N, C-alpha and C positions, 0 to 999 in steps of 0.2 A: 514547381511543385509544391507546395509549402508544405513543415512539418511541423505541428507540436506533440508539446511532449508532454507525461506523466512524471515524475523524477520521486524517488525515497534521497534522503539526508540520513544521514549520522551524525545527528548532536554531540558536544563533546561528553553530557552529559546521559550515554549510553541511549536516547530519545531516539522516535523518527521521528520524522516530516513533509509529509507529502504534497506535491506542489504540481505546477502545469504552467506552462510554457512557451513559448515558439522560440526562442533562444534560450538553451541549457548554460552553452558557456555561460551567457552575460547574464542569466539565473544564478548560479554559482559563485559568481563570483558578489552579488550584491547580498547573496546570503554571506562569507566571508569575512566582506572590506564591513558590514554593518547596514551597508543603507537603511533598512526603514527600523530604526531606534521599537518599534511596537510589536516590532516579526518575529514571533517565537524565537528562532536563533538565533536572533539577537544578541542576548547574556547565553547563549548555546556554543558560539564559536569556539576551536573552527572546528565548520561543519565538513564530513566528506559525502563525496556523492557516492555511493552504493548502488543507483538501480537507477536506468528509467529505458523508460519505453516511446517509439514514437509513435503518431497518428497522421495519418491526412485530412479525419474529419476530426474539426471541433467535438463536435456534437459529445463523440464517443471519447471525445481523450477527456470532458467533461465527468462525461459516467465514470468510466474505471479511476480519475479519485475519487471521487466521492463512494466506490465501490471500497478502493483500496484505504480510507484513512477513516474506515470503521473498522475495518480487521486491529485484530488483536497485535502485534508487537512479533507473538510467532510464527503467528499467518508469511507478515511480511517478509520475519527473516528465510523464511522457508520462501518463498518466492525473491527474493537477495540471492541465495543458495543454491535455485535453481533448484530444488531439493520437491519436486513434483508431486511427489508420492506423497510426504510431509502433508505438502500442501492439502490435499485432498481429506487426508483422516484430521487438518486439523476445520476443514470443512464439512466435514461429516455433521450430523445436526447428532446434539449428545440429549437428545430430553428427554425426559421418560417416557413424555407418550408418546413418541416416533414409530411408528411399525414396526418398526426393527426391535426394538427394544420390549416388546408385548408375546404372552406368545403363539406362536402359531403363527409368527410373523404379525402381526397386529389381520388375520384374515379369523371373521366369523365362521366360529364355529357353527354346520346344521342340525 
C-alpha cells in the first residue's frame, strides 16, 4: 500500500512550511540540503520536521495540505502540540455576525 504524507516543518526563522510527499525521509533531507534554491525553506534552513500525517488516498492528502496552508501559525502549533481543545477554540468563528454572538443566540424573536 502506498502512503502519502502531509507534513509541517519548523524553519529556523520560527515560521512553518506545509508540504506533501510520498517519501517523507527523502523530502526532509532535500529541504535541509537546499536541493531547490527557489523553495521557501532554502534560506530558512535548518528545518525540523514537527508534524506529519499519513494518508492512503492522494486526494485526501492534497485536501488536507490545502486546509493546513490556510491555517494560522497558532492553529498549526496547536495541531503539532496535539492540543485539540485549543485547536477547536482557534477554529471557532469569531465574526460578530455569527449566531453565537447575537442576542438570543441568533434566534429571531417572535
